[in-house]
C-alpha angles and dihedrals in degrees: 000000000000090000092055091050091048092048092048092048090049092050092049091047091050092048093050098045097043090069092048094053093050094044097103118081116228118258112237115243115253119249110261114208112234116216113211122211124002143220141232088262091064091054092046091051091049092050090047092053095045091043091052091054092047092049090049092050093046091047092050090050091050091051090050090053090047090055091045090052091050092050090048090050093051091045094049089090094202095314104140095206094052091045091051091050090049091049090052090052091051094046093047090048091053090047087052091053090051092049091048092050092047093048092049090051093049094047091049092052093049092047091049090051091050093047095048 
């Protein structure tokens, strides 16, 4: 008997709340203008945006390796091999930062020449 009452109460609750949840009418999607064609400026802008994100990610990774090298150097505790490995990590990280900066500069110059 309790199961029948519970099933009936569940059915009534579902029937009442289903109308409430579907009460709002959907909002029509706005018309999005479609631009046909393209230009070299669009490609240059795209490359500039993607390149900026890649430079940011590479720079962040270089800073992480710089910090890791510093922690390794401090944790070497006088061990010459560990200190040398940490110095290599720091040097390679700084070389990476220089390469990233140079590549960003070169890409910016080429994109400015293309956009001009």
